[in-house]
C-alpha positions as CSV (number, residue, x, y, z in Angstrom):
1,M,-49.8,12.8,-76.7
2,S,-49.9,11.2,-80.3
3,D,-46.7,10.8,-82.8
4,D,-49.3,12.2,-85.4
5,Q,-51.1,15.6,-85.2
6,P,-55.2,16.1,-85.3
7,T,-55.6,18.8,-87.4
8,T,-55.5,22.3,-86.0
9,T,-58.8,24.9,-86.4
10,T,-59.2,27.3,-84.0
11,A,-62.2,27.3,-82.6
12,T,-63.9,30.8,-81.3
13,S,-67.2,29.4,-79.6
14,P,-68.3,26.9,-77.1
15,E,-70.6,25.6,-79.5
16,Q,-67.6,25.1,-82.0
17,V,-65.1,24.1,-79.4
18,A,-67.7,21.6,-77.9
19,G,-67.5,19.9,-81.8
20,Q,-63.2,20.5,-82.0
21,L,-63.0,18.6,-78.1
22,E,-64.9,15.8,-80.0
23,D,-63.1,15.8,-83.5
24,T,-60.2,15.8,-81.0
25,L,-60.1,13.3,-79.1
26,A,-62.0,11.2,-82.4
27,E,-58.9,11.4,-84.4
28,L,-56.8,10.7,-81.3
29,G,-59.0,7.3,-81.0
30,L,-60.0,7.9,-77.3
31,D,-63.4,6.3,-76.2
32,V,-65.8,9.4,-75.2
33,D,-68.5,9.2,-73.1
34,R,-70.6,13.1,-73.0
35,V,-72.3,12.2,-68.8
36,G,-74.0,15.9,-69.6
37,E,-74.4,19.2,-70.9
38,Q,-71.1,20.3,-72.3
39,R,-68.5,17.3,-70.6
40,W,-67.1,14.9,-71.6
41,M,-65.2,11.4,-69.5
42,T,-62.4,9.4,-71.3
43,M,-59.5,7.3,-70.2
44,L,-55.8,7.5,-70.9
45,A,-53.7,4.3,-70.9
46,G,-50.2,4.5,-68.7
47,E,-47.3,2.6,-68.3
48,W,-47.3,2.7,-64.6
49,K,-50.8,4.3,-63.8
50,R,-52.7,2.1,-66.4
51,T,-55.8,4.0,-66.1
52,I,-56.1,7.9,-65.7
53,P,-59.9,8.7,-66.0
54,V,-60.0,12.2,-67.6
55,L,-63.3,14.7,-67.2
56,L,-63.6,18.1,-69.7
57,V,-65.9,20.1,-69.0
58,L,-66.3,23.1,-71.3
59,G,-67.6,26.9,-69.7
60,E,-68.6,30.1,-71.1
61,R,-64.9,30.8,-70.9
62,S,-62.5,28.0,-70.9
63,L,-62.5,23.9,-71.6
64,R,-61.3,22.4,-67.8
65,I,-59.6,19.2,-67.8
66,T,-60.4,17.4,-64.4
67,S,-58.3,13.5,-63.5
68,L,-57.8,11.4,-60.1
69,L,-54.2,10.4,-60.1
70,A,-54.6,8.7,-56.9
71,G,-57.1,9.5,-53.2
72,R,-56.1,11.1,-50.3
73,P,-52.9,9.6,-48.8
74,D,-52.8,7.1,-45.7
75,D,-49.2,8.2,-44.5
76,N,-46.9,11.2,-45.0
77,H,-49.1,13.6,-45.5
78,G,-46.5,16.0,-45.6
79,A,-44.5,14.7,-48.0
80,V,-46.8,14.0,-50.6
81,H,-48.3,17.4,-50.1
82,E,-44.6,18.9,-50.9
83,L,-44.1,15.9,-53.4
84,L,-47.0,17.6,-55.3
85,L,-46.5,21.2,-55.3
86,H,-42.3,20.4,-55.9
87,R,-44.1,19.2,-59.4
88,N,-46.6,21.9,-60.2
89,E,-43.7,24.3,-60.6
90,R,-42.3,22.0,-64.0
91,A,-46.7,22.3,-65.1
92,R,-47.4,23.8,-68.0
93,W,-51.4,22.3,-68.5
94,V,-51.4,20.6,-65.0
95,H,-50.8,21.2,-62.3
96,F,-51.9,18.8,-58.4
97,A,-54.9,19.8,-56.5
98,L,-56.9,18.1,-53.8
99,D,-60.5,17.5,-54.1
100,D,-63.6,18.4,-51.6
101,E,-62.7,14.7,-50.0
102,G,-58.3,15.4,-49.9
103,D,-58.0,13.3,-53.2
104,I,-55.3,14.1,-55.3
105,V,-56.3,15.2,-58.7
106,L,-54.5,17.4,-61.8
107,T,-56.8,19.7,-63.0
108,G,-56.0,23.0,-65.8
109,R,-57.9,25.4,-67.3
110,V,-57.9,26.7,-71.2
111,P,-59.4,29.3,-72.2
112,I,-61.7,28.6,-75.7
113,A,-59.7,31.2,-77.8
114,A,-56.4,29.0,-77.2
115,V,-58.3,25.9,-77.8
116,D,-57.5,24.0,-80.7
117,A,-57.0,20.5,-82.1
118,A,-52.9,20.8,-80.3
119,A,-53.8,21.9,-77.3
120,I,-55.7,19.3,-76.7
121,D,-53.6,16.9,-77.5
122,E,-50.8,19.1,-75.9
123,L,-53.3,19.4,-72.5
124,L,-54.4,15.2,-72.5
125,G,-50.7,14.0,-73.1
126,E,-49.2,16.6,-70.1
127,V,-52.1,15.1,-68.0
128,L,-50.8,11.5,-69.3
129,A,-46.7,12.5,-68.7
130,V,-46.8,13.6,-64.7
131,S,-50.0,10.8,-64.1
132,D,-46.5,7.9,-65.1
133,E,-44.5,10.2,-63.7
134,T,-45.6,10.6,-60.2
135,F,-47.9,7.8,-59.8
136,N,-45.5,5.2,-58.6
137,T,-44.2,8.1,-56.0
138,V,-47.0,9.6,-55.1
139,L,-47.9,5.1,-53.7
140,R,-44.9,4.2,-52.2
141,T,-45.2,7.9,-49.9
142,G,-48.7,8.4,-49.4
143,F,-49.9,4.2,-48.6
144,A,-46.1,3.2,-47.7
145,D,-47.9,1.0,-44.5
146,Y,-50.7,-0.2,-46.6
147,I,-48.3,-1.9,-49.5
148,A,-45.9,-2.9,-46.4
149,A,-48.7,-4.7,-45.4
150,E,-49.1,-6.4,-48.9
151,Q,-45.8,-7.1,-49.4
152,A,-45.7,-9.3,-46.4
153,W,-48.4,-10.8,-47.8
154,R,-47.6,-11.6,-51.0
155,A,-44.0,-13.3,-49.6
156,A,-46.1,-15.2,-46.4
157,N,-48.4,-16.6,-50.0
158,D,-45.0,-17.0,-52.0
159,M,-46.5,-14.4,-54.2
160,P,-43.6,-12.0,-56.2
161,P,-43.6,-8.7,-55.1
162,N,-45.7,-6.0,-56.2
163,P,-43.6,-3.6,-58.0
164,V,-44.5,-0.2,-57.1
165,S,-42.3,-0.6,-54.4
166,T,-39.7,-1.5,-56.7
167,Q,-40.1,0.8,-60.2
168,G,-41.2,3.6,-60.8
């Protein structure tokens, strides 16, 4: 995620991993809120998806990450799901899934034994890269009718088009 690699030490217990995680997030300059026992919330700043929420949950055996990409698509569900499944083929740390409401999330899991500062940095970096890489395509495909209505409204009100329809 950053050019300056955080200090790398491998933790072996959930308590050590929690300390490593908090230290690494601080070294990366991220604002973090502890949202429960062994749960942290932070935000990444993307180019196309400007705010990328990230939930990190530390369990007995693994560190799990979840990040909301977009709500449940309004249109073209099959095309959106096909796009995400093809993107999952290239996944390393995270992959796409649907939550209980049908919203699109990125999720990943790292065994505690593999969690160190470099792994945390790579995990967050992949969330950022995948979110930015796929966000506009998901929006254009899964929310096409909404975007068309918004663009028509913008044109009727002498406003420039929303860049999501033309870029990314």
